[in-house]
ZADO-1210 file (C-alpha; in nm, 4 decimals, padded with zeros to 6 digits):
<atoms>
<atom x="25.2095" y="-03.5291" z="02.4728" code="MET" pos="1"/>
<atom x="25.4533" y="-03.2333" z="02.5061" code="PRO" pos="2"/>
<atom x="25.5519" y="-03.0777" z="02.1323" code="ALA" pos="3"/>
<atom x="25.9258" y="-03.1070" z="02.0951" code="LEU" pos="4"/>
<atom x="26.0975" y="-02.7829" z="02.0794" code="THR" pos="5"/>
<atom x="26.3763" y="-02.7212" z="01.8374" code="SER" pos="6"/>
<atom x="26.6107" y="-02.6504" z="02.1510" code="GLU" pos="7"/>
<atom x="26.5504" y="-02.9929" z="02.2894" code="ALA" pos="8"/>
<atom x="26.6241" y="-03.1862" z="01.9448" code="SER" pos="9"/>
<atom x="26.9200" y="-02.9409" z="01.8858" code="SER" pos="10"/>
<atom x="27.1117" y="-03.0194" z="02.1896" code="MET" pos="11"/>
<atom x="27.1095" y="-03.3893" z="02.1349" code="LEU" pos="12"/>
<atom x="27.3581" y="-03.4687" z="01.8258" code="THR" pos="13"/>
<atom x="27.3181" y="-03.7634" z="01.5859" code="ASN" pos="14"/>
<atom x="27.4467" y="-04.0472" z="01.8361" code="PRO" pos="15"/>
<atom x="27.4981" y="-04.2527" z="01.4912" code="LEU" pos="16"/>
<atom x="27.8319" y="-04.0475" z="01.4913" code="ASP" pos="17"/>
<atom x="27.9207" y="-04.1819" z="01.8325" code="LEU" pos="18"/>
<atom x="27.8264" y="-04.5436" z="01.7323" code="MET" pos="19"/>
<atom x="28.0042" y="-04.5581" z="01.4365" code="GLU" pos="20"/>
<atom x="28.3121" y="-04.5358" z="01.6753" code="GLN" pos="21"/>
<atom x="28.1357" y="-04.8307" z="01.9117" code="VAL" pos="22"/>
<atom x="28.1073" y="-05.0642" z="01.6316" code="ILE" pos="23"/>
<atom x="28.4251" y="-04.9618" z="01.5265" code="GLY" pos="24"/>
<atom x="28.6175" y="-05.0307" z="01.8169" code="GLY" pos="25"/>
<atom x="28.5046" y="-05.3421" z="01.8038" code="HIS" pos="26"/>
<atom x="28.6418" y="-05.4205" z="01.4449" code="GLY" pos="27"/>
<atom x="28.3282" y="-05.5192" z="01.3248" code="TRP" pos="28"/>
<atom x="28.2178" y="-05.3898" z="00.9551" code="THR" pos="29"/>
<atom x="27.9546" y="-05.1210" z="00.9297" code="PHE" pos="30"/>
<atom x="27.8030" y="-04.8672" z="00.6781" code="GLU" pos="31"/>
<atom x="27.6346" y="-04.5637" z="00.6937" code="ARG" pos="32"/>
<atom x="27.3361" y="-04.6093" z="00.4824" code="CYS" pos="33"/>
<atom x="27.1601" y="-04.2521" z="00.5701" code="THR" pos="34"/>
<atom x="27.2507" y="-03.9884" z="00.8006" code="PRO" pos="35"/>
<atom x="27.0253" y="-04.1363" z="01.0319" code="THR" pos="36"/>
<atom x="27.0331" y="-04.5265" z="00.9593" code="GLU" pos="37"/>
<atom x="27.3617" y="-04.7714" z="00.9810" code="MET" pos="38"/>
<atom x="27.4154" y="-05.1045" z="00.9420" code="ALA" pos="39"/>
<atom x="27.6749" y="-05.3279" z="01.1009" code="ALA" pos="40"/>
<atom x="27.7708" y="-05.7149" z="01.1037" code="GLU" pos="41"/>
<atom x="27.8552" y="-05.8823" z="01.4280" code="ALA" pos="42"/>
<atom x="28.0549" y="-06.2141" z="01.4339" code="PRO" pos="43"/>
<atom x="27.9288" y="-06.4510" z="01.7051" code="SER" pos="44"/>
<atom x="27.9635" y="-06.8194" z="01.8246" code="ARG" pos="45"/>
<atom x="27.6216" y="-06.9158" z="01.5826" code="TRP" pos="46"/>
<atom x="27.6195" y="-06.6957" z="01.3277" code="CYS" pos="47"/>
<atom x="27.6782" y="-06.3340" z="01.1846" code="ASP" pos="48"/>
<atom x="27.4191" y="-06.1429" z="01.3432" code="TYR" pos="49"/>
<atom x="27.3132" y="-05.7785" z="01.1398" code="GLY" pos="50"/>
<atom x="27.2675" y="-05.4993" z="01.3387" code="LEU" pos="51"/>
<atom x="27.0669" y="-05.1805" z="01.1924" code="PHE" pos="52"/>
<atom x="27.0592" y="-04.8633" z="01.3697" code="PHE" pos="53"/>
<atom x="26.7962" y="-04.5869" z="01.3213" code="SER" pos="54"/>
<atom x="26.7892" y="-04.2166" z="01.4723" code="TRP" pos="55"/>
<atom x="26.5060" y="-04.0171" z="01.5311" code="SER" pos="56"/>
<atom x="26.6087" y="-03.6659" z="01.6398" code="ALA" pos="57"/>
<atom x="26.2261" y="-03.6036" z="01.6946" code="GLU" pos="58"/>
<atom x="26.1751" y="-03.8624" z="01.9201" code="LEU" pos="59"/>
<atom x="26.5278" y="-03.8372" z="02.0657" code="GLY" pos="60"/>
<atom x="26.5475" y="-04.2449" z="02.0175" code="ALA" pos="61"/>
<atom x="26.7359" y="-04.5087" z="01.8533" code="ILE" pos="62"/>
<atom x="26.5671" y="-04.8223" z="01.7116" code="LEU" pos="63"/>
<atom x="26.8469" y="-05.1094" z="01.7340" code="PHE" pos="64"/>
<atom x="26.7427" y="-05.4352" z="01.5587" code="THR" pos="65"/>
<atom x="26.9435" y="-05.7654" z="01.5513" code="CYS" pos="66"/>
<atom x="26.8973" y="-05.9979" z="01.2787" code="ALA" pos="67"/>
<atom x="26.9445" y="-06.3564" z="01.2753" code="PHE" pos="68"/>
<atom x="27.0635" y="-06.5679" z="00.9721" code="ASP" pos="69"/>
<atom x="26.7805" y="-06.7634" z="01.0447" code="LEU" pos="70"/>
<atom x="26.4442" y="-06.7453" z="00.8166" code="LYS" pos="71"/>
<atom x="26.0848" y="-06.9028" z="00.8895" code="ALA" pos="72"/>
<atom x="25.8513" y="-07.0007" z="00.6333" code="ALA" pos="73"/>
<atom x="25.4993" y="-06.8337" z="00.6295" code="PRO" pos="74"/>
<atom x="25.3562" y="-07.2161" z="00.7062" code="THR" pos="75"/>
<atom x="25.5836" y="-07.1675" z="01.0464" code="GLN" pos="76"/>
<atom x="25.4750" y="-06.7979" z="01.1645" code="TYR" pos="77"/>
<atom x="25.1841" y="-06.8746" z="01.4068" code="SER" pos="78"/>
<atom x="25.3875" y="-07.1508" z="01.5997" code="ASP" pos="79"/>
<atom x="25.6907" y="-06.9675" z="01.5855" code="LEU" pos="80"/>
<atom x="25.5102" y="-06.6559" z="01.7516" code="TYR" pos="81"/>
<atom x="25.4509" y="-06.9168" z="02.0467" code="GLU" pos="82"/>
<atom x="25.8274" y="-06.9651" z="02.0499" code="LEU" pos="83"/>
<atom x="25.9057" y="-06.6044" z="02.0454" code="ILE" pos="84"/>
<atom x="25.6410" y="-06.5295" z="02.3503" code="GLY" pos="85"/>
<atom x="25.7823" y="-06.8081" z="02.5327" code="LEU" pos="86"/>
<atom x="26.1643" y="-06.6630" z="02.4841" code="ALA" pos="87"/>
<atom x="26.0315" y="-06.2916" z="02.5579" code="ASN" pos="88"/>
<atom x="25.8926" y="-06.3641" z="02.9048" code="GLU" pos="89"/>
<atom x="26.2671" y="-06.4514" z="02.9672" code="GLN" pos="90"/>
<atom x="26.4436" y="-06.1453" z="02.8963" code="ILE" pos="91"/>
<atom x="26.4150" y="-05.7628" z="03.0672" code="TRP" pos="92"/>
<atom x="26.5483" y="-05.5614" z="02.8045" code="VAL" pos="93"/>
<atom x="26.4616" y="-05.5776" z="02.4170" code="GLY" pos="94"/>
<atom x="26.2294" y="-05.8326" z="02.2692" code="HIS" pos="95"/>
<atom x="26.2096" y="-06.0987" z="01.9971" code="PHE" pos="96"/>
<atom x="25.9894" y="-06.0395" z="01.6547" code="SER" pos="97"/>
<atom x="25.9335" y="-06.1631" z="01.3033" code="LEU" pos="98"/>
<atom x="25.9664" y="-05.9723" z="00.9933" code="ASP" pos="99"/>
<atom x="25.6867" y="-06.1260" z="00.8367" code="THR" pos="100"/>
<atom x="25.7734" y="-05.9475" z="00.5099" code="GLU" pos="101"/>
<atom x="26.1181" y="-06.1948" z="00.4789" code="ASP" pos="102"/>
<atom x="26.0466" y="-06.4099" z="00.7558" code="GLY" pos="103"/>
<atom x="26.3542" y="-06.3236" z="00.9437" code="VAL" pos="104"/>
<atom x="26.3787" y="-06.3232" z="01.3038" code="LEU" pos="105"/>
<atom x="26.4893" y="-06.0043" z="01.4759" code="LEU" pos="106"/>
<atom x="26.5684" y="-05.8518" z="01.8545" code="PHE" pos="107"/>
<atom x="26.4583" y="-05.5416" z="01.8886" code="ARG" pos="108"/>
<atom x="26.4750" y="-05.2548" z="02.1186" code="HIS" pos="109"/>
<atom x="26.4434" y="-04.8627" z="02.1512" code="ALA" pos="110"/>
<atom x="26.6322" y="-04.6385" z="02.3734" code="LEU" pos="111"/>
<atom x="26.4901" y="-04.2863" z="02.4565" code="LEU" pos="112"/>
<atom x="26.8433" y="-04.0685" z="02.4648" code="LEU" pos="113"/>
<atom x="26.6702" y="-03.7508" z="02.5170" code="ARG" pos="114"/>
<atom x="26.8637" y="-03.5948" z="02.8500" code="GLY" pos="115"/>
<atom x="27.1122" y="-03.8836" z="02.8755" code="THR" pos="116"/>
<atom x="27.4591" y="-03.6949" z="02.8815" code="PRO" pos="117"/>
<atom x="27.6801" y="-04.0122" z="02.7805" code="SER" pos="118"/>
<atom x="27.5449" y="-04.2838" z="02.5846" code="VAL" pos="119"/>
<atom x="27.8966" y="-04.4785" z="02.5130" code="THR" pos="120"/>
<atom x="27.8116" y="-04.7029" z="02.7786" code="ASP" pos="121"/>
<atom x="27.4293" y="-04.7213" z="02.6995" code="VAL" pos="122"/>
<atom x="27.5533" y="-04.8286" z="02.3250" code="PHE" pos="123"/>
<atom x="27.7751" y="-05.1004" z="02.4552" code="GLU" pos="124"/>
<atom x="27.5100" y="-05.2263" z="02.7099" code="ASP" pos="125"/>
<atom x="27.2761" y="-05.2345" z="02.4258" code="MET" pos="126"/>
<atom x="27.4909" y="-05.4561" z="02.1512" code="ILE" pos="127"/>
<atom x="27.5878" y="-05.6648" z="02.4393" code="ASP" pos="128"/>
<atom x="27.2511" y="-05.7575" z="02.6059" code="ILE" pos="129"/>
<atom x="27.1282" y="-05.8301" z="02.2612" code="ALA" pos="130"/>
<atom x="27.4064" y="-06.0395" z="02.1052" code="LEU" pos="131"/>
<atom x="27.3851" y="-06.2401" z="02.4689" code="ALA" pos="132"/>
<atom x="27.0098" y="-06.3044" z="02.4385" code="GLU" pos="133"/>
<atom x="27.0628" y="-06.3634" z="02.0501" code="CYS" pos="134"/>
<atom x="27.3087" y="-06.6434" z="02.1623" code="GLU" pos="135"/>
<atom x="27.1220" y="-06.7928" z="02.4409" code="ARG" pos="136"/>
<atom x="26.7730" y="-06.8341" z="02.2143" code="PHE" pos="137"/>
<atom x="26.9757" y="-06.9023" z="01.8650" code="TYR" pos="138"/>
<atom x="26.9837" y="-07.3004" z="01.9448" code="PRO" pos="139"/>
<atom x="26.5826" y="-07.2741" z="02.0269" code="ALA" pos="140"/>
<atom x="26.4952" y="-07.0759" z="01.7340" code="PHE" pos="141"/>
<atom x="26.7478" y="-07.3378" z="01.5178" code="ARG" pos="142"/>
<atom x="26.5506" y="-07.6371" z="01.6380" code="PHE" pos="143"/>
<atom x="26.2308" y="-07.5255" z="01.5810" code="PHE" pos="144"/>
<atom x="26.3110" y="-07.4042" z="01.2485" code="LEU" pos="145"/>
<atom x="26.5288" y="-07.6867" z="01.1384" code="HIS" pos="146"/>
<atom x="26.4775" y="-07.9335" z="01.3459" code="ALA" pos="147"/>
<atom x="26.1217" y="-07.9450" z="01.3748" code="GLY" pos="148"/>
<atom x="26.0338" y="-07.9330" z="01.7384" code="LEU" pos="149"/>
<atom x="25.7864" y="-07.7800" z="01.8855" code="ASP" pos="150"/>
<atom x="25.8027" y="-07.4320" z="02.0621" code="ALA" pos="151"/>
<atom x="25.8002" y="-07.5607" z="02.4195" code="LYS" pos="152"/>
<atom x="26.0306" y="-07.8515" z="02.3428" code="THR" pos="153"/>
<atom x="26.2828" y="-07.6499" z="02.1072" code="ALA" pos="154"/>
<atom x="26.3134" y="-07.3797" z="02.4472" code="LEU" pos="155"/>
<atom x="26.3517" y="-07.6463" z="02.6769" code="ALA" pos="156"/>
<atom x="26.6348" y="-07.8404" z="02.4910" code="THR" pos="157"/>
<atom x="26.8003" y="-07.5130" z="02.4594" code="ALA" pos="158"/>
<atom x="26.8252" y="-07.3927" z="02.7792" code="MET" pos="159"/>
<atom x="26.9678" y="-07.7068" z="02.9100" code="ILE" pos="160"/>
<atom x="27.2529" y="-07.6234" z="03.1399" code="ASP" pos="161"/>
<atom x="27.5388" y="-07.8677" z="03.0524" code="CYS" pos="162"/>
<atom x="27.7804" y="-07.9527" z="03.3655" code="GLN" pos="163"/>
<atom x="28.1250" y="-08.0602" z="03.3392" code="GLY" pos="164"/>
<atom x="28.3735" y="-08.0899" z="03.0222" code="GLU" pos="165"/>
<atom x="28.3744" y="-08.3290" z="02.7089" code="ALA" pos="166"/>
</atoms>
């Protein structure tokens, strides 16, 4: 891996300054925790998602996590990993994971930004994709955690396409 030069990292300003504008444009609440970390809350259909952004100037990368309001008990972890794996097989960008310290389900994605001239559209897409995938799979995780369905049944039940209107 080539060594990072101060010239390369100095060309890239802190993208969290721009992320503040993107999040503010949605009208969502956010807090700049440190110069390299930011937290926000995104209301959605199933719950309010906790968004967290962490910037590494050395890597030229931003790590993004989107936390569900669902928590798993340690006794559910091994079976939950099966559901996470099945869900991850169906998405192209990012992945679901489990924070084993507190049992919170997360959607995670990292972006390498070095050499990217404009990241506003990239940030908008990253957030849109994460929220869409969280919304799509939220019912499956809820069926598993609260209704006691096994991973395959929870996913199949959540992925049923309804037709018509009630």
